[in-house]
N, C-alpha and C positions, 0 to 999 in steps of 0.2 A: 722533795721536786717530785718523785719519781711517784712515792705512793697515794700521795698527793690525787694526780693526777690519774694516775689509777681506776682511785676513790667515788672519783666525779664520776669519770666516765664510763661509770658503769649505770648510774641513772640516765633512766628510761626518759627522757629530759633531755639527755647531753645533743649535742649539737655541734661536730671538731672544725665545721664553718661558721661558731659566732668568733668574733672581736675578741679582744685583749687589749685590756690598760690594765699594766702593772705602776702602778704605786708606792714608790722604793722610798719617797719622801715620810722622815719622821720614825723611821724603823732600827732596829733593828737584823742585818739580816744574819743570819747562822748559815751557812754558806759558802761555797769560796771556787775557784775556776774549777775546781775537777767533778765537779757538784754539773756546771752549766753545760762540761764533755759532754760528759754522762746522759745527762737530759736529753742535747741531745740525736744524743744516738738512743734512746730512748727513742724517739720523733723519729724518727727515723726509721723505726725499725718495726712500729706501732701502726697502722695501716686505717687503724679505727681512728685512733687519735691525729695523726699526719692530713692535715687536709689547709687550702688555701683558705688563707684567712693577712689581717691585718695584727700586728702587737702592737704597743707603744709602750714606753719605762718612761717614766717619770720616774727623774730624781735630782740629792741634792748635794750628797756626797763620793768624792775619787772614786772610794770602791764600790761605788753602786755605778757608775758613767763607768768603769772597767770592765766587770761581769757582764752589763747589758747588752756594751758594745762588745765582748765577746760573745756572747751568745748572739750578735749581730752578725760575725763570722762566720762562728763555726757550724752554722746553722745551711750552709754552701744556696746548693737546689733543694732545696725545701720549701716547698710552695706561700714560705711565711714574709706579710713586706712587711720586715722592722725598721722600725726608727725609738732611736733616743734623747728625750728630749730632758735635761737641766737646768741652773740654774748655771749664773755666774763663777758663783763664790766654788762650783763644784770644780 
C-alpha cells in the first residue's frame, strides 16, 4: 500500500484532498493488520499525502470489516473522516 501511495503521489495531478471510496467487496486482500498500522504511520509522517478528506470502505467479509475498522481506529487525529459500510452477512 505504501509503495502504491508513493507512486500515485508523484503524479502531477495528485491532490491529497481527494476523497476515497475503497471497494473491498469481491476481492482478496493481501495485507493484514500490520500493514494497516504501518500505512497509518506512513500517512501521519508524510505531509504531502496527509490532508483533510473523506474515506469510505465498502466491505462484505468479516476480515475486511476488521481491517477497515482498524484503520478507522488507528488513524487517531489524522484529518480523515472515515466510515465503513458492509453487508449484513459480514
